C-alpha positions as CSV (number, residue, x, y, z in Angstrom):
1,M,-37.8,-48.0,2.7
2,T,-35.5,-51.0,3.2
3,I,-34.3,-52.0,6.7
4,E,-30.7,-51.2,5.9
5,T,-31.5,-47.7,4.5
6,N,-33.7,-47.1,7.5
7,F,-31.1,-47.8,10.2
8,L,-28.4,-45.9,8.2
9,A,-30.8,-42.9,7.9
10,K,-31.2,-42.9,11.7
11,L,-27.5,-42.9,12.2
12,R,-27.1,-39.9,9.9
13,N,-30.1,-38.1,11.5
14,S,-28.8,-35.8,14.2
15,E,-32.3,-35.3,15.8
16,R,-32.0,-38.4,18.0
17,P,-29.0,-40.6,19.0
18,T,-29.4,-44.2,18.1
19,V,-29.3,-47.0,20.6
20,S,-27.9,-50.4,19.7
21,F,-26.5,-53.5,21.4
22,E,-23.8,-56.0,20.7
23,F,-24.3,-59.7,21.5
24,F,-22.1,-62.8,21.0
25,P,-23.0,-66.4,20.1
26,P,-23.5,-68.5,23.2
27,K,-21.5,-71.7,23.9
28,D,-24.3,-73.9,25.2
29,E,-28.1,-74.1,25.8
30,A,-27.9,-72.2,29.1
31,G,-26.0,-69.4,27.4
32,L,-28.6,-69.3,24.6
33,E,-31.4,-69.0,27.2
34,T,-29.5,-66.1,28.8
35,L,-29.0,-64.4,25.5
36,R,-32.6,-64.7,24.5
37,T,-33.8,-63.3,27.8
38,S,-31.4,-60.4,27.6
39,F,-32.3,-59.7,24.0
40,A,-36.0,-59.7,24.9
41,E,-35.5,-57.4,27.9
42,L,-33.4,-54.9,25.9
43,Q,-36.2,-54.6,23.3
44,A,-37.8,-52.3,25.8
45,F,-35.4,-49.6,24.5
46,N,-36.6,-50.1,20.9
47,P,-33.0,-50.5,19.6
48,D,-32.3,-49.1,16.2
49,F,-30.2,-52.2,15.4
50,V,-28.2,-54.9,17.1
51,S,-24.9,-56.6,16.2
52,V,-23.8,-60.2,16.6
53,T,-20.1,-61.1,16.8
54,Y,-18.3,-63.8,14.8
55,G,-15.3,-65.8,16.0
56,A,-11.8,-65.6,14.6
57,M,-11.5,-67.6,11.4
58,G,-15.2,-68.4,11.7
59,S,-14.7,-70.5,14.8
60,N,-18.4,-70.2,15.9
61,Q,-19.9,-69.7,12.4
62,A,-22.9,-72.0,12.9
63,T,-24.0,-70.6,16.2
64,S,-23.4,-67.0,15.0
65,L,-25.5,-67.6,11.9
66,A,-28.4,-69.1,13.9
67,V,-28.4,-66.1,16.3
68,V,-28.1,-63.6,13.4
69,E,-31.0,-65.2,11.5
70,E,-33.2,-65.3,14.6
71,F,-32.5,-61.7,15.6
72,A,-32.9,-60.4,12.0
73,R,-36.6,-61.4,12.0
74,Q,-37.1,-59.0,14.9
75,V,-34.8,-56.0,14.6
76,P,-32.3,-54.7,12.1
77,T,-29.2,-56.9,12.7
78,I,-25.6,-56.3,11.7
79,A,-23.6,-59.5,11.4
80,H,-19.9,-59.3,12.3
81,L,-17.8,-61.0,9.6
82,T,-14.1,-61.9,9.9
83,C,-12.2,-62.7,6.7
84,I,-8.8,-64.0,7.7
85,G,-8.4,-67.7,6.8
86,A,-11.6,-67.5,4.6
87,T,-12.0,-67.9,0.8
88,E,-13.9,-65.5,-1.5
89,A,-16.3,-68.3,-2.3
90,N,-17.1,-69.0,1.3
91,I,-17.6,-65.3,2.1
92,A,-19.8,-64.7,-1.0
93,A,-22.0,-67.7,0.0
94,L,-22.3,-66.3,3.5
95,L,-23.2,-62.9,2.3
96,G,-25.9,-64.4,0.1
97,R,-27.3,-66.3,3.1
98,Y,-27.3,-63.1,5.1
99,E,-29.3,-61.3,2.3
100,T,-31.8,-64.1,2.2
101,A,-32.2,-63.9,6.0
102,G,-33.0,-60.2,5.8
103,V,-29.8,-59.1,7.6
104,A,-29.4,-55.3,7.7
105,G,-25.7,-55.3,7.2
106,V,-22.3,-56.7,8.0
107,L,-19.4,-55.4,10.1
108,A,-16.3,-56.3,7.9
109,L,-13.4,-57.3,10.1
110,R,-10.1,-58.9,9.5
111,G,-10.2,-61.0,12.6
112,D,-7.5,-62.4,14.7
113,V,-5.6,-65.6,14.3
114,P,-6.3,-67.8,17.4
115,A,-3.4,-68.2,19.7
116,T,-3.6,-72.0,19.3
117,F,-3.3,-71.8,15.5
118,E,0.0,-73.0,14.1
119,G,1.4,-71.6,10.9
120,D,-0.1,-68.9,8.6
121,P,-3.8,-69.1,8.0
122,L,-4.7,-70.0,4.5
123,G,-7.3,-67.9,2.7
124,D,-7.9,-65.2,0.1
125,F,-7.8,-62.2,2.5
126,Q,-5.1,-60.4,4.4
127,H,-7.0,-57.2,5.4
128,A,-10.5,-56.1,6.1
129,D,-10.6,-53.6,3.2
130,Q,-10.5,-56.6,0.8
131,L,-13.7,-57.9,2.6
132,V,-15.3,-54.5,2.2
133,A,-14.7,-54.5,-1.5
134,L,-16.0,-58.1,-1.9
135,A,-19.1,-57.3,0.1
136,K,-19.9,-54.3,-2.0
137,Q,-19.3,-56.1,-5.2
138,T,-21.4,-59.2,-4.4
139,S,-24.2,-58.0,-2.1
140,K,-26.5,-55.2,-1.4
141,L,-25.8,-55.3,2.3
142,T,-24.8,-52.2,4.2
143,V,-21.1,-52.5,5.2
144,G,-19.7,-51.3,8.4
145,V,-16.1,-51.4,9.6
146,A,-14.2,-51.1,12.9
147,A,-12.6,-47.9,14.2
148,F,-10.0,-47.5,16.9
149,P,-10.0,-44.3,19.1
150,E,-6.6,-45.4,20.6
151,K,-5.3,-46.9,17.3
152,H,-5.3,-50.6,16.4
153,P,-2.9,-52.6,18.5
154,E,-0.9,-53.6,15.4
155,S,-0.9,-50.1,13.8
156,A,2.0,-47.8,13.9
157,S,-0.1,-44.7,14.6
158,L,-3.6,-43.3,14.6
159,A,-2.7,-41.6,11.3
160,E,-2.2,-45.0,9.7
161,D,-5.5,-46.2,11.1
162,L,-7.3,-43.2,9.6
163,E,-5.7,-43.8,6.2
164,V,-7.1,-47.4,6.4
165,L,-10.5,-46.1,7.5
166,Q,-10.5,-43.6,4.6
167,R,-9.7,-46.4,2.1
168,K,-12.5,-48.5,3.5
169,E,-15.0,-45.6,3.0
170,Q,-13.7,-45.2,-0.5
171,L,-14.4,-48.9,-1.1
172,G,-18.0,-48.5,0.1
173,A,-18.1,-48.7,3.9
174,E,-21.0,-46.7,5.2
175,L,-20.5,-46.6,8.9
176,A,-17.8,-47.4,11.5
177,M,-18.2,-48.8,15.0
178,T,-15.4,-48.3,17.6
179,Q,-13.5,-50.7,19.8
180,L,-14.1,-50.2,23.5
181,F,-12.5,-47.1,25.0
182,F,-12.8,-45.0,28.2
183,D,-11.6,-41.6,27.2
184,V,-14.0,-39.2,25.4
185,D,-11.1,-37.2,24.1
186,A,-9.8,-40.2,22.2
187,Y,-13.1,-40.5,20.4
188,K,-13.2,-36.7,19.7
189,Q,-9.7,-36.9,18.2
190,L,-10.7,-39.8,16.0
191,V,-13.8,-38.1,14.7
192,E,-12.3,-34.7,14.2
193,R,-9.2,-36.1,12.3
194,A,-11.5,-38.3,10.2
195,Q,-13.6,-35.3,9.3
196,S,-10.6,-33.2,8.5
197,M,-9.6,-35.9,5.9
198,G,-13.1,-35.7,4.3
199,L,-14.6,-38.8,5.7
200,T,-18.4,-38.7,6.1
201,L,-19.4,-42.1,7.5
202,P,-20.9,-42.0,11.0
203,I,-18.5,-43.3,13.7
204,V,-20.6,-44.9,16.4
205,P,-18.8,-45.2,19.8
206,G,-18.9,-48.6,21.5
207,L,-19.6,-48.3,25.2
208,M,-18.8,-51.0,27.7
209,P,-20.7,-50.8,31.0
210,I,-18.3,-51.3,33.9
211,A,-20.4,-53.6,36.0
212,N,-17.6,-56.1,36.6
213,A,-14.3,-54.2,37.0
214,K,-12.0,-57.2,36.8
215,Q,-13.6,-58.4,33.6
216,V,-13.6,-55.1,31.9
217,M,-10.0,-54.4,32.9
218,R,-9.0,-57.7,31.4
219,M,-10.8,-56.9,28.2
220,A,-9.3,-53.5,28.0
221,D,-5.8,-55.0,28.5
222,M,-6.4,-57.5,25.7
223,S,-7.6,-54.7,23.3
224,G,-5.1,-52.1,24.2
225,A,-7.7,-49.7,25.6
226,K,-6.4,-47.4,28.3
227,I,-8.4,-47.1,31.5
228,P,-7.9,-43.6,33.2
229,Q,-5.7,-43.9,36.3
230,H,-8.2,-42.1,38.5
231,L,-10.8,-44.8,37.6
232,V,-8.3,-47.6,38.3
233,D,-7.4,-46.0,41.6
234,A,-11.1,-45.7,42.6
235,L,-11.9,-49.2,41.6
236,N,-8.9,-50.6,43.5
237,S,-9.9,-48.7,46.6
238,A,-13.5,-49.9,46.6
239,A,-14.5,-51.7,49.8
240,N,-16.3,-54.5,48.0
241,E,-17.7,-55.6,44.7
242,T,-20.9,-53.6,45.2
243,E,-19.0,-50.4,45.6
244,S,-16.7,-51.2,42.7
245,R,-19.7,-51.8,40.5
246,A,-21.3,-48.5,41.5
247,I,-18.1,-46.6,40.7
248,G,-17.7,-48.3,37.4
249,M,-21.3,-47.8,36.3
250,Q,-21.3,-44.1,37.3
251,F,-18.2,-43.6,35.2
252,S,-19.8,-45.4,32.2
253,I,-23.0,-43.3,32.5
254,E,-20.9,-40.1,32.6
255,L,-18.9,-41.2,29.6
256,G,-22.1,-41.9,27.7
257,R,-23.5,-38.5,28.5
258,E,-20.2,-36.8,27.4
259,L,-20.2,-38.7,24.1
260,L,-23.8,-37.6,23.3
261,T,-23.1,-34.0,24.4
262,Y,-20.2,-34.0,22.0
263,G,-22.4,-35.2,19.2
264,A,-21.9,-38.9,18.8
265,P,-24.5,-40.3,16.4
266,G,-25.6,-42.9,19.0
267,L,-24.3,-45.5,21.5
268,H,-23.5,-49.1,20.7
269,I,-23.6,-51.0,24.0
270,F,-21.5,-54.0,24.5
271,S,-24.1,-56.1,26.4
272,L,-21.9,-59.2,27.1
273,N,-25.3,-61.0,26.7
274,H,-26.7,-59.5,29.9
275,H,-29.4,-56.9,30.2
276,R,-29.1,-55.5,33.7
277,A,-25.9,-53.3,33.2
278,A,-27.0,-52.2,29.7
279,S,-30.4,-51.2,31.0
280,E,-28.9,-49.4,34.0
281,L,-26.5,-47.5,31.7
282,L,-29.2,-46.3,29.4
283,H,-31.5,-45.3,32.2
284,G,-28.7,-43.3,33.8
285,I,-27.8,-41.6,30.5
286,G,-31.4,-40.7,29.9
287,L,-32.1,-42.8,26.8
288,S,-34.8,-45.0,28.3
């Protein structure tokens, strides 16, 4: 059984939820050492796969490639791939390199235009569904896509998002991974509406451990994810950072438990290249 079939089979198998982690390419040697240490520590959980992010318009392509190729030798690895500003030839070459490296799959994303970029980005792609189609036509890689429990920030509605997700599945997408969110009901609504439309691809929730409240709040604001007011109030009333961390981590643990009780196929942990919070989260949920 090939690696990509193996990890997809695990996602579709309801007997045991999968465990996976997201990492990002480091900016310097110190960051690379931290990443490698965290990656090694998290192998104790026998992750079913990991993913590695990819900068907007390929801004950190070389570093991302190096990390993907290193990790792919040790665990099934999904490489994030953004297409805006890219050419078909460039993407096809990159997909070929991923196949050669034994990468398990790609997460096909449109990507954002950097705030510092002036003008319209040149390239052959406008939307991620075009990338899905090209990946399926030119490679044998498993193709995943993004899903948004609280809708994409640029979308008019969740219904529009679901139509896009349906089109991506029709083009060959085999799994979806969500943006960060903090409301289990938002995930339930996404999954149930997708199923009512006939979608069958597993939708894996992305879970962000709230170990640093200010950092997570900032990321939530950037992505459009809503943090429950009761959690905001509790974090703001914390006496110190230690208490704030305890409140945030307990909320994250409870959210993870609720997602698995509902029937989520697994949990994809946004590690932020650190192992302590991710480990604490999984121990608390009972997935250690």
